[in-house]
N, C-alpha and C positions, 0 to 999 in steps of 0.2 A: 180346522177350523174354515165359516165364509166367507171370505170377503165381496163386501155390496161401493162404489166407489157410483157419485151422481160431483154434479155442482160443472158442468161443460158449459160449453154451450159458445156460442158467435162471441167476437167483444171484435173490436178498435183496435189498430193498432199502440203503444203509452196506453194500453188500457190493462183490467188487471180485473183476475177470477180467485175462485177461493177455490180445489178441488176435496171432498170427503168419502171417507173409505173406510163407512165401522165393520169388522173383524165378527164375529159372534163364537158357536163353539167353545174347543177349546184355546183361547189364551192364552195360558200362558202357555208354551208352545215357544210362541213367538219372541223373536230374536230380534232380528229386525222385521222394520217395517219400509218394502219401496216401495218411490212409484217410477214407471217406464214411461213412454215416452214410439211412439212408431207413428209412422211419415209415409208417407204414401210410397212405395218401392225402394224401402227402407224397411234396415233392420228392426225389433225391440231396442231401444238402449237406456237401460235405467240414469235415472237424471240426480233422483234425490232417497237420501237414505235415514235412517230412525233407531237408533241400537236404546235398549229397552234404562241405559243410564240417560239419553238424551243425546248421547255424541253425536253428532251428524256425515252427514261424503251430500259434497256436490258436486257434478255435473259443471265441466271450466265451461259450456254452451248454454247455466241457465246461474253460475253464484254469483253471489249481488240483488239477481231480478224473486227468486223463488226461493222460498221459510218451508217448509217443510216440521211440522212441530208433531206430536198427537198428546190426545184427552185419553190419560190411564181407567179413569171411570167412566169413561163413556168408547174407552171403546175405537173408539175413532183415532185416525191420521189423518191429517189438514195439509195438501199442500196451496200454499200464499202463492201464487205470481202478479207480478206487478211487469213495466214496464215490458207489456208486452209484442213483443214481431212477428210478422211472416211465415217466421221461421220455426216460430214451436206449434205453429198447424201442427196435430196428430190427434190417436186414440193418446188417452194419455192410458195407464192401466196402477191399480195399484198391487201389488203383494206384498204377502209375511214368510220373514222365511225363520220356520226349529229346524234344530241340529237334522232329521232329518228330511230337510223333502219346503219341496217352496207353494208357498197358495195360491190363485190368481183369481180378482176379478172384474169383471165384467169390465171391457174398454168403457168411459166417456170423454168424446170428440172437445174438442176444442180448436175451433177454430178461428184467426188470427185474422181482421182481413177488412178492409175500407168502403 
């Protein structure tokens, strides 16, 4: 499975961004799609997850502001980010989980600053 993330950028506080993660390869093995983020000097944390049934999970830090969704026909997972805060600044990674392993996409930088 290969993952290609896109959509990062610079946004002002209170603004919105949508990240995309396009999957290719043996996508039928994917059980979960996840978004992680890693701020400078901090660990990489999972912030959102969606499974094949559409069940979602969010970290408390983004709950109510971020929405994860997936378009199965396009093999693409999205992260809609609203009401962005400076503390949301990080490199965002998408990941896919099969029964055997995790697959990682490259990171995309999100910077929230005025």
